[in-house]
C-alpha positions, 0 to 999 in steps of 0.5 A: 919724905923723910927715910929712916931704915933700920936693919935688923941683924948684923950678920953676913946679910945684915952687914950687906944690907947696911953696906949698900943702904949707906951708899943709897944715903937715906936721911937716917940709917941704924943697925940693931942686934940683940948683943953689941958684938957686932956694932962694927957693921953699923959704925963701919958705914956711919949708921947708928947701932942699937942693941938690947931690947928691939922695942927700945930701938924702935922708939928711939930710932923711929923707923919709916922703913925696916929691913930684917935680916936676922936668923931665918927661924926669927924672921916671922915673929920679928915681922909680926912684932915690927908690924904690931909697934907701927912699922908699915914698910918692911923688907924681910929676907927670904924665905920669910916663913918656914911654912906656909902655916906660918905665913897666915899670921903675917897675912892677916897682920899685913891685911889688918894694918895695910903694911907694905911688906917685901920679901928680899930675893935680891937675886932678881937684880942681879946685872947677869939676869937684868942683862938677859931679860934685855937681851930677850926683849931686844930679840922680841922673843919670850922664854919658851922653856926652863931648866934648873938645878938647885944642889946643896953640896954640904962640906960637912955631913952634919949639914949647914952648921950654925943654923938651927935644926929647924932650919936645916930640917927645911933648908930647900926653903931656907936656901934653895928658894933663891935659884928656884925664884930666879929661874921661874918669876919670868914664867909663873909658878908650876901649875899643880894640875900640869906638874909633878914633883918627886924625891928620894933619899935622905940625909941626917939633917934633912931626912925629907929627902936629898934628891929632887926631881920635877917637871911640868907646865907653868902658870904662864903656860911654859914647860919646866923641868928641875934636878937636885942631888944634895949627896952628890957634887954640884952647884945651882944654876939654870936655864932660859931657852927662847927660839934663838938662844939659850941663856945659861947662868951658872954661876947665877952671878954670870951669863953665857949664851949658846946660839942656835945652830952652835954648841959654843957657850959665849960669855956676856960681859955684864955691867956689873959695877953695882954687884962688885961693890955690894953684894950682889943685887942687894943695892938695886933691891934696896933702892927699889924698896926705899925710892920705888922706880921702874926696878920696884916691879921686881920686889918680891910681895908677900903673896907671892913669897908665900906661894914660893914657900908653898911650892918649896914644901911640895917640892921637898915634900914637907907637905904632900904635892895636893897641898900646893897652889900658886 
């Protein structure tokens, strides 16, 4: 099959996708952005570049695969436009939608057209996470419980600059979902009947809350707990616990282990050549998107991504917990 891949967006994430895709050598590669200011992102890796009307770029390039790495608030409408234009293989950056309601039109469009749509949670493909999964499998063990933090420390009191107010007000969806998915994907999402979420405080740019805590049992039957305080110092991180080992991801790109009977944290050297050459996780994610293979099981489906959005809405208080369903 001929693979002609178009990347929508030439900002930081769009550039990361273009660099990884160029190394994967599809039959044709191009980038698109509304203006020509970022044409270097495509041309520096030998890709074509289009700007102006998206429909004109689609007609000219005729992509078989499209990666959508546009600003968060445009992910859903651009995806709908691409599906309406006949694109049937999409990889859309997270969170895909800023509300569960926004995702319903996408669900309907995908169902009606048979489109294959995946969502870009590239941290699933980190060397640290893949190494931990291999070690757990080699030990013949399972993850017994999970703990995670998704602190979002902002140096500016106005919050994440460069993003639309609607995105800042739903920042847990726009940014924190990465660590939430990374921590939970092997054990399932929280079971709404056996889990509880709480929040407190507020920020000028995020009135829904600044402190988030919760605990319960996942749909896979595993206990979990989380904490985040966006008004205090901190960082992202999570831990997987097995009977013999605590696997610590802090930062997420690194793996350390604590063995039973010891307090020592031992760093595990990962095989991270690809994570050093490219934005971590992006090369393997894009290879799975274009060519399939065993890593394709880590790609996030539309259904799973929208379940994550509903979970994030409940954790942040954007909707009541009674509206959450996995």
